[in-house]
C-alpha positions as CSV (number, residue, x, y, z in Angstrom):
1,X,-58.7,-119.2,-116.6
2,X,-61.8,-121.2,-115.7
3,X,-64.0,-118.3,-116.5
4,X,-62.4,-118.0,-119.9
5,X,-62.9,-121.7,-120.6
6,X,-66.5,-121.5,-119.5
7,X,-67.2,-118.5,-121.8
8,X,-65.4,-120.3,-124.6
9,X,-67.5,-123.4,-124.1
10,X,-70.7,-121.3,-124.3
11,X,-69.5,-119.8,-127.6
12,X,-68.5,-123.2,-128.9
13,X,-72.0,-124.6,-128.1
14,X,-73.7,-121.8,-130.0
15,X,-71.4,-122.2,-132.9
16,X,-72.0,-126.0,-133.1
17,X,-75.8,-125.5,-132.8
18,X,-75.6,-123.2,-135.9
19,X,-73.9,-126.0,-137.8
20,X,-76.6,-128.5,-136.7
21,X,-79.2,-126.1,-137.9
22,X,-77.5,-125.7,-141.3
23,X,-77.4,-129.5,-141.5
24,X,-73.6,-129.7,-141.8
25,X,-73.4,-131.7,-138.6
26,X,-74.9,-135.2,-138.7
27,X,-74.2,-136.0,-135.1
28,X,-72.0,-134.5,-132.3
29,X,-71.6,-135.3,-128.7
30,X,-69.2,-135.0,-125.8
31,X,-67.1,-138.1,-125.4
32,X,-65.9,-139.2,-121.9
33,X,-62.2,-140.1,-121.9
34,X,-60.0,-141.0,-118.9
35,X,-57.7,-138.1,-119.8
36,X,-60.6,-135.6,-120.0
37,X,-63.8,-134.7,-121.8
38,X,-63.5,-134.6,-125.5
39,X,-66.0,-133.9,-128.3
40,X,-66.8,-135.8,-131.5
41,X,-68.7,-134.7,-134.6
42,X,-69.6,-136.3,-137.8
43,X,-70.0,-133.6,-140.4
44,X,-71.0,-133.6,-144.1
45,X,-68.8,-131.5,-146.3
46,X,-67.6,-131.5,-149.9
47,X,-63.9,-131.8,-149.0
48,X,-61.5,-132.3,-146.2
49,X,-60.5,-128.6,-146.5
50,X,-64.2,-127.5,-146.0
51,X,-64.3,-129.5,-142.8
52,X,-61.0,-128.0,-141.6
53,X,-62.5,-124.5,-142.4
54,X,-65.5,-125.2,-140.2
55,X,-63.3,-126.4,-137.3
56,X,-60.8,-123.5,-137.7
57,X,-63.6,-121.0,-137.1
58,X,-64.6,-122.7,-133.9
59,X,-64.3,-120.5,-130.7
60,X,-62.5,-123.3,-128.9
61,X,-59.7,-123.4,-131.5
62,X,-59.6,-119.6,-131.9
63,X,-59.3,-119.1,-128.1
64,X,-55.6,-120.0,-127.8
65,X,-56.5,-122.0,-124.6
66,X,-54.8,-125.1,-125.8
67,X,-57.7,-126.9,-127.5
68,X,-57.0,-128.9,-130.7
69,X,-58.7,-131.0,-133.2
70,X,-58.1,-133.9,-135.6
71,X,-59.8,-134.6,-138.9
72,X,-60.4,-138.1,-140.3
73,X,-62.3,-139.0,-143.4
74,X,-65.0,-141.6,-143.2
75,X,-64.4,-143.9,-146.2
76,X,-67.7,-145.7,-146.0
77,X,-70.5,-145.7,-143.5
78,X,-73.6,-147.6,-142.7
79,X,-76.8,-146.3,-141.1
80,X,-80.0,-147.8,-140.0
81,X,-83.1,-146.9,-142.0
C-alpha cells in the first residue's frame, strides 16, 4: 500500500507541475494538518466545472486509494503588487 501511495504521489506531482506550467495554477502547496498532510491549490478557471474537471483527472483521485478533494469559489481576492 505504501508503495502504491508513493507512486501515486509522484504521478500527482508531475500532473500538478503540468498545470503550473500551463498557468492554470496560481499557487499550490502542501498544508500541514494535525490529522495528516493535505494539499491546497488556487487555480484560475472559467467555471467551477472546469476546476472539478482538472481535479477529477488527478492521479490521487483516480487511484481509489481514498484521497478526496473539495472545491470552493473565491468570491474576491486581494494580492500585493
